[in-house]
C-alpha positions, -999 to +999 in steps of 0.1 A: +573+235-083+567+206-058+590+194-031+599+157-034+629+134-032+651+127-063+638+092-064+602+103-066+612+130-092+629+102-113+598+080-112+575+109-121+597+119-149+597+084-164+559+082-160+556+116-179+575+101-208+550+072-210+572+045-195+553+014-186+581-012-182+616-010-168+640-039-171+668-042-146+685-054-114+685-035-082+715-027-060+727-005-032+725+028-051+691+020-066+672+011-033+656+045-029+644+044-066+631+008-063+613+017-031+596+046-049+586+024-078+563+006-054+541+037-056+540+035-094+520+015-120+553+010-140+562-027-142+598-035-130+609-067-148+637-083-128+665-096-151+691-120-139+720-101-155+723-064-164+733-072-199+701-091-203+682-062-190+696-039-216+688-064-244+653-067-230+649-029-232+663-030-267+639-057-279+610-038-263+621-005-280+624-021-315+589-037-313+571-005-302+593+021-318+595+038-284+621+042-258+630+011-238+642+017-203+668-004-183+683+002-148+713-010-130+732-001-098+766+015-096+800-001-105+796-036-120+758-032-125+765-002-147+794-017-166+773-048-173+750-026-193+777-015-217+774-044-242+737-039-244+740-002-249+767-006-276+743-031-293+714-006-293+735+023-303+750+008-335+716-006-345+699+028-338+675+015-312+661+040-286+672+028-252+676+049-220+697+034-192+694+048-156+724+039-134+729+045-098+761+061-086+779+064-052+772+095-030+786+128-044+809+133-015+829+101-024+830+103-062+866+101-072+877+083-041+874+047-055+845+041-031+828+007-030+811+000-064+822+033-078+829+035-115+831+065-139+802+051-161+800+084-179+836+080-192+830+042-197+799+046-217+808+077-238+819+058-269+789+035-270+761+059-264+745+088-284+746+109-252+751+106-215+745+128-185+750+128-148+724+145-126+742+161-097+712+174-077+676+162-073+664+192-093+684+182-123+668+147-126+636+157-145+655+177-172+681+149-175+654+124-182+636+146-206+669+152-225+676+115-225+643+105-240+645+134-266+679+124-278+673+087-277+641+089-298+648+116-324+670+118-355+691+087-358+679+069-326+703+054-301+713+047-266+715+073-238+726+069-202+715+089-171+737+085-140+723+095-106+743+096-073+725+078-045+722+109-022+705+128-051+677+102-049+672+105-011+676+143-008+645+165-013+642+196-033+617+218-052+613+200-085+601+214-118+592+191-147+600+206-181+577+201-210+604+206-236+642+207-237+666+222-261+704+223-258+732+236-279+747+211-303+717+189-309+692+198-337+672+173-358+663+183-393+640+155-404+626+172-435+648+166-466+659+196-487+637+201-518+667+205-541+682+172-529+649+154-536+647+171-570+681+159-581+677+124-568+643+121-585+657+131-618+683+103-616+657+077-605+633+088-632+659+081-659+669+047-645+666+016-667+680-009-642+670+005-608+676-013-576+665-002-541+682-013-509+663-008-477+679-006-443+668-003-407+661+034-413+631+025-434+615+005-406+625+031-379+607+058-399+576+037-406+583+041-443+577+005-455+545+015-474+563+043-493+592+020-500+569-006-516+550+020-535+582+034-550+596+000-559+563-008-577+563+025-596+599+019-608+595-018-611+627-018-590+638-051-574+644-044-537+671-058-515+675-053-478+703-051-453+701-073-423+684-045-403+660-038-431+645-073-432+607-068-432+608-034-449+593-051-480+573-083-476+594-114-482+568-128-506+566-096-527+576-103-563+601-075-563+618-087-531+654-097-535+660-106-499+692-100-480+722-084-497+757-091-485+781-117-471+753-142-466+729-126-490+707-143-516+720-149-551+694-127-566+704-097-544+742-102-547+741-107-585+717-079-594+729-051-572+763-047-590+745-047-624+721-018-616+725+015-633+709+034-603+710+022-567+688+039-542+699+031-507+675+042-479+683+041-442+714+018-445+750+026-436+768+004-461+784-019-436+811-042-447+788-072-442+764-057-468+788-045-494+817-070-494+847-055-511+838-018-515+855-014-549+834-042-564+801-034-546+785-012-574+814+001-595+794+014-624+763+024-606+748+058-598+743+056-560+717+078-542+719+076-504+689+086-482+697+087-445+689+109-415+724+109-404+746+131-426+778+115-413+769+082-430+768+098-465+800+090-484+815+074-454+819+039-469+805+042-504+809+072-527+775+085-538+763+105-568+739+124-547+722+123-512+690+131-495+695+138-458+663+134-437+636+111-425+631+081-447+594+084-448+595+121-458+622+114-483+604+085-500+572+104-501+590+133-518+607+110-543+574+094-551+557+127-559+585+138-581+593+105-599+556+102-609+559+135-628+594+130-642+595+093-651+608+091-687+628+058-689+610+026-689+623-001-668+629-031-690+605-059-681+635-082-684+652-064-656+626-072-629+622-107-643+659-114-638+651-120-601+640-154-612+671-161-632+693-159-601+668-172-576+677-207-564+665-233-539+689-227-510+696-251-482+687-284-498+722-291-511+742-317-493+733-350-477+709-352-448+727-371-420+704-385-392+700-378-364+706-342-376+679-319-392+688-294-418+687-259-404+672-241-434+644-267-436+637-262-398+635-223-403+611-227-432+589-251-412+589-226-384+577-198-408+548-220-419+537-226-383+538-190-372+511-163-380+520-136-404+525-110-376+546-132-353+578-116-339+611-133-344+644-125-327+677-141-335+710-148-318+742-143-337+761-166-359+749-194-383+715-194-367+712-157-375+721-161-412+699-191-417+670-171-402+678-140-424+679-162-455+651-186-449+626-169-426+603-146-447+593-115-427+561-101-441+557-070-420+581-044-405+590-048-369+585-085-369+621-096-374+649-084-350+685-092-347+718-077-335+733-063-367+762-040-362+778-054-331+769-090-336+761-097-300+758-133-291+731-138-264+711-109-277+681-127-291+667-144-261+665-114-237+653-093-266+625-117-271+614-113-235+614-075-240+594-080-273+569-102-254+564-076-227+558-051-254+533-072-273+520-100-251+493-109-275+517-118-303+538-150-306+575-143-300+601-168-310+639-166-306+659-185-332+691-194-313+723-214-315+735-234-286+765-211-282+744-179-280+717-193-259+742-205-233+753-169-228+719-156-216+698-186-208+694-173-172+667-151-187+644-182-185+640-173-148+627-138-158+604-152-185+589-177-161+585-153-132+571-125-153+547-149-172+562-141-206+559-174-226+584-169-254+596-198-275+633-205-280+643-227-310+679-239-303+697-250-335+721-272-315+753-283-333+775-284-301+799-259-318+804-222-323+790-226-357+801-196-377+836-196-364+838-233-372+825-227-407+853-202-413+879-226-399+864-253-422+866-232-452+896-210-448+918-227-421+920-263-435+895-276-410+919-268-380+892-264-353+903-243-323+882-231-294+849-239-310+837-272-298+810-270-270+814-304-254+801-292-221+766-280-233+739-287-208+708-308-216+686-279-227+655-299-220+664-304-184+678-269-181+644-255-192+627-278-167+650-266-139+637-230-145+600-241-146+598-238-184+589-265-209+617-282-228+615-307-257+640-323-280+629-332-316+642-357-340+620-352-371+604-322-389+570-334-379+580-335-343+594-300-347+562-287-362+541-303-334+565-288-308+560-253-322+523-256-322+523-268-285+547-240-275+525-214-291+496-225-268+518-228-237+515-204-207+552-208-199+584-204-220+593-233-242+628-244-253+629-266-284+662-284-288+669-291-325+699-313-333+717-300-365+748-312-383+780-295-369+794-297-405+766-278-421+775-244-437+755-213-442+753-206-480+755-185-501+786-168-488+808-140-500+844-150-491+863-124-470+879-097-492+858-106-522+829-088-539+792-096-542+798-111-576+820-138-560+791-153-540+796-190-533+770-217-532+773-250-514+798-273-532+814-244-552 
């Protein structure tokens, strides 16, 4: 045991967990901690809003597959983290938030900047804990990292009263932690693998659907190997994009509300559907009763609570996706009896269509899908792309091919506008040698554009491509298609000039009017040593297609003009 202050104990505990970056904003209850950070090699990246700090930590965590850390003061600082924690939690991203709290003696008295952040955050975190003495801080941190980064990963919050950080005590740093009610069984049960393998081995029209769990487990290699063994066309959920290379001949692309025609038409026609690390969200399945009505569904997931929650399965495999896929590969090789019809895998081409070129091109607007494809051509294979939420997100999911896992990131379950830009800053901090691009809409970018100050100050030259239609595009699309074009609360007439905005922060800004200008702007941005905002005017009437209308099934997928 060593005597030290709680603040020093916290910093040492974070260092012992391998923390190199912290994203946050200081405040009264964090002053002792921030002072102690001056004695550490950890880099504190100063955000301009706590929500942005949480998203930065989230992007960092997703790129490196390790815990991202954010920090905020008590009261409004802590509550501003909540949206970021909810985003990370539902997308199974390992984020640990450290929040300051008022002194212990005044907790419960409505002291200045007091908030019960434990109660507030309980429903949007995997676990939260309040350290009520300096000696409890190291164990709280150890527990937080353990819970956040094991099993189904997620968000954890550690709350520390200010006087716990200034008070000294004899401190012990635990090497391991265990606590009742939390066990992780990553290894699948052999009997579950046996039964699932028998079903797969007899499949004639197999389909695989890969979710974010495949990427989290580092199981993309096993996924592709199994798909090739079965000749199984493979779709992805939004979070699973990149699990199979977008240019692989068995890749079906995105399945769901804005999924590709080949994915949405083939999934319901499969005789066996193997779903790995995906939770069957409503945006993936459409109308549940028509998702895969005559299909034997095998669900592989590390979270037992997701099995049979939304879609009834024939059998399950509970465990780590990498271990499960490896077990299935070994068994299917021995058991394989049925032959996948060559016509089955060839049907991908039957449904594949040239998306995004329908409709008239109306100058001065550029077509969003064509812009996305041009961006893909200008970026190296390992470039990292984040997206905002809305039409820009779906255009990116449809038209940007991700070739490697952990190169395409988005807010899936919560659909958090403003996520992509701060997440790109976190991603760039994680991998400064790799190009990082945020595909944004003007509505989303306006929510967290103050992160430009952080990106400039911290010398993190991310690129933001703003698909600018001066409207909240996805809401407007729904109003156009389902509300007789009655537009309400969607027109962004007060948008700033994004080129001038970028310049005001010390970043580069450029507006493009042709595809050649766009390509040239991307090439310049990739060489720049400051962030670059590329303003791309697009048609406010342009729709994201294909689309499954609300309340309909995948077979009801609409194309433009249908």
